[in-house]
C-alpha positions in Angstrom: -154.3 99.2 106.5 -155.9 98.0 109.3 -157.9 101.1 109.1 -155.3 103.9 109.1 -156.7 105.1 105.7 -157.3 108.9 108.1 -154.0 108.6 109.0 -152.3 107.7 105.7 -154.2 110.8 103.8 -153.5 112.8 106.8 -149.6 112.5 106.1 -149.9 112.0 102.9 -152.1 115.1 102.0 -149.0 116.9 104.6 -145.8 116.1 102.8 -147.4 117.5 99.6 -147.9 120.8 101.3 -144.4 120.2 102.6 -143.1 119.3 99.1 -144.9 121.8 97.2 -143.2 124.7 99.5 -139.9 123.3 99.1 -140.4 123.1 94.9 -142.0 126.8 95.1 -139.3 128.3 97.1 -136.6 126.7 94.7 -138.4 128.7 91.9 -138.3 131.5 93.4 -134.8 131.6 95.0 -132.8 129.1 92.5 -134.6 129.4 89.1 -136.3 133.0 89.7 -139.2 132.0 87.4 -142.8 133.7 87.0 -145.9 132.6 88.7 -146.9 130.1 86.3 -142.7 128.2 86.5 -143.4 128.8 90.3 -146.6 126.7 90.3 -145.6 124.5 88.0 -142.0 123.4 90.5 -144.6 123.5 93.3 -147.1 120.6 91.9 -144.1 118.8 90.5 -142.3 118.3 93.2 -145.8 117.7 96.0 -147.3 115.2 93.5 -144.3 114.0 91.4 -143.8 110.9 94.3 -146.6 110.4 94.9 -148.2 109.3 91.1 -144.6 107.1 90.9 -145.5 105.6 93.6 -148.9 105.1 93.5 -148.2 104.0 89.5 -145.5 101.1 90.7 -148.0 99.7 93.8 -150.4 99.6 91.7 -153.3 101.8 92.9 -154.4 103.3 90.4 -155.8 105.9 89.1 -152.9 107.3 91.3 -154.7 109.7 93.8 -153.2 113.3 92.6 -156.0 111.9 90.0 -158.6 110.6 91.6 -158.9 113.0 94.7 -159.1 117.4 94.3 -156.9 118.1 97.8 -154.3 116.8 96.3 -154.1 119.2 93.8 -155.7 121.9 95.7 -152.5 121.4 98.3 -150.2 121.2 96.3 -152.0 124.9 94.4 -151.7 126.0 97.7 -148.4 125.8 99.3 -147.3 127.4 95.4 -149.5 130.2 96.0 -148.5 131.2 99.3 -144.5 130.4 98.8 -145.4 133.1 95.9 -147.2 135.8 98.0 -145.0 135.4 100.9 -141.1 135.0 98.8 -140.0 138.0 99.5 -141.0 137.2 103.7 -139.7 133.6 103.6 -136.1 134.3 101.1 -134.9 135.7 105.0 -134.9 132.0 106.7 -131.8 130.4 104.1 -132.4 127.0 105.7 -136.0 126.5 105.1 -135.9 124.6 101.4 -133.7 121.8 103.5 -136.7 122.1 106.1 -139.2 121.8 104.2 -137.3 119.2 101.8 -136.6 116.9 104.8 -140.4 117.4 106.1 -142.1 116.2 102.8 -139.2 112.9 102.4 -139.8 111.5 105.7 -143.8 112.0 105.1 -143.5 110.2 101.9 -141.5 108.1 103.0 -144.3 106.8 105.8 -147.0 106.7 103.3 -144.8 104.8 100.2 -144.0 102.1 102.8 -147.7 101.9 103.8 -149.1 102.2 100.4 -146.9 99.3 99.0 -148.0 97.0 102.2 -151.3 98.1 101.3 -151.4 96.3 97.9 -149.2 92.9 99.6 -146.4 94.2 98.6 -143.2 92.2 100.6 -141.1 94.0 103.3 -137.8 95.0 101.3 -140.1 96.0 98.5 -142.2 98.6 100.5 -139.4 100.0 102.5 -137.8 100.8 98.7 -140.6 101.9 97.9 -141.1 103.9 100.4 -137.2 105.9 99.9 -138.1 106.0 96.4 -141.8 108.2 97.0 -139.8 110.4 99.6 -136.6 111.3 97.0 -139.3 110.9 93.4 -140.4 114.3 94.2 -137.0 115.8 95.0 -135.2 114.2 91.8 -137.7 115.7 89.4 -137.3 119.7 90.6 -133.4 119.1 90.5 -133.8 117.7 86.7 -136.3 121.1 85.7 -133.8 123.2 86.9 -130.7 121.6 86.1 -129.0 120.4 88.9 -127.5 116.9 89.9 -130.1 115.5 92.2 -129.8 115.9 95.5 -130.3 111.8 96.0 -126.9 110.8 94.0 -124.5 112.9 96.3 -125.1 114.4 99.6 -126.5 114.9 102.7 -127.6 111.2 103.6 -130.6 112.0 101.3 -132.5 108.3 100.3 -129.9 106.3 103.8 -132.7 109.0 106.1 -136.3 108.1 103.7 -134.8 104.2 103.7 -134.7 104.6 107.7 -138.1 106.2 108.0 -139.4 103.5 105.8 -137.9 100.6 107.6 -139.7 101.9 110.6 -142.9 101.9 109.4 -142.7 98.4 107.8 -141.1 96.8 111.2 -143.9 99.0 112.8 -146.5 97.5 110.3 -144.9 93.7 110.9 -145.2 93.4 114.7 -148.5 95.2 115.0 -147.8 98.4 116.8 -148.4 100.8 113.4 -150.4 103.3 114.1 -150.1 107.4 115.5 -147.0 107.2 117.5 -145.1 104.9 115.2 -145.7 106.8 111.7 -144.5 110.0 113.6 -141.7 108.1 114.9 -140.5 106.9 112.0 -140.8 110.9 110.0 -139.2 111.9 112.9 -136.9 110.0 112.7 -135.8 110.4 109.2 -136.5 114.0 109.3 -133.6 114.7 112.0 -131.4 112.4 109.9 -131.7 114.4 107.2 -131.6 117.5 108.6 -128.3 116.4 110.7 -127.2 115.2 107.7 -127.6 118.4 105.9 -126.0 120.5 109.0 -123.1 118.3 109.1 -122.3 118.2 105.6 -122.4 114.2 106.1 -122.1 111.6 103.2 -122.4 108.2 102.7 -119.3 106.8 101.7 -117.8 107.5 98.5 -115.0 105.9 95.6 -111.9 107.1 96.5 -110.2 109.4 94.6 -106.7 109.6 93.6 -106.1 112.3 95.8 -107.4 110.1 98.7 -110.6 112.0 99.1 -113.2 110.2 99.5 -116.5 111.4 97.7 -116.9 115.7 97.4 -118.2 118.3 99.6 -119.4 120.2 97.3 -122.6 121.7 97.4 -122.5 124.4 94.6 -124.6 122.2 92.3 -127.6 123.0 94.5 
């Protein structure tokens, strides 16, 4: 997209690494898996959203299968976590931080991939969101949790925001490193605010008059 291939690659690999750390931490802290399970969950979390993005955009074969760096980065993130998990476990917010980082970076790269393949602006925003939440959704399904995107803490909305800013910047001709980082930071910030304050998108009102649920026990 207008010469920003390297920027796209860097953001994509950073998102892959962040999601690999998140998936591996989930495997060690939540599911208590062995090294095979840790690496498997790291790779699924890190690569799932990107594969889904490329398939939907028609970018075939997906980058994961045509560029060895994606798999290497995902495995590296899983191994780092497996080796250092005793040190990382003391920081209880790391799972959320890495999840928010991966969500933010993939929302941007998902939108840019869509635009590179001449997909319309609304669809590009949607694909950015799908890319951001795809890996985390697969992660949650594999560890038998309700996917975060379905219930809590402004998960899909920040991804839509990041993808929307990316598309708007590209359409106005100002896309570049500052715009990409700004879009990712906006997504990350909103996601972390939602998690910190327990904010949710509006839900249906139950008979007791309470909208939605703040229960995070499914995590």
